[in-house]
Steps between C-alpha positions, in 0.01 A plus 500: 500500500800310368757689297372341177152642564602856583317738269737689270446867418518631142864611534603155626308333218654727235846431637445124505363503142845612379608139557197361313512602133160493333304502825265795556319648796142613455181479708685364805640205301823405333452322170678364198411329173689186396495363144473134399471301178135411544217433742630159609837653592316755714308229682809284543688788659215575742484136607879492544508793744161472672640305794739789570203730547336253737817443705545876543129560565499753219250462219545763229238601250591315182361608163556242228476598136582285199877550516557720803441510873463813711578462871367760744636492854363655818391370841123488525504407869654836593277717286646441154842654557848416371738330744846347503334164437370630166856571393613159625231337285585726203862379523384138509279558196790666313745221584246230413417670169868525406551131579184406309613694194838321507320165493309603188808616309 
């Protein structure tokens, strides 16, 4: 397995989460809720970053609510475990969200 797909143990995950404020680990997933102005902003954000998921062959569970999105990350192809790739994608989501919010201000 490539380094990005190595399964992380709970201690490694907890340690990595220190660099990801607001992200949580539960049920073999890391997740975070992001807030938006409305439903259309949520959809616009998903469309904006969807190609990143495809390029990285990582397709998170995405729960869209009226003005928030919850991303849940884990690798299904290795038994639903958290890997380095999940944290790479979490960082991309964070950076993209911060850039998106700047555009709206």
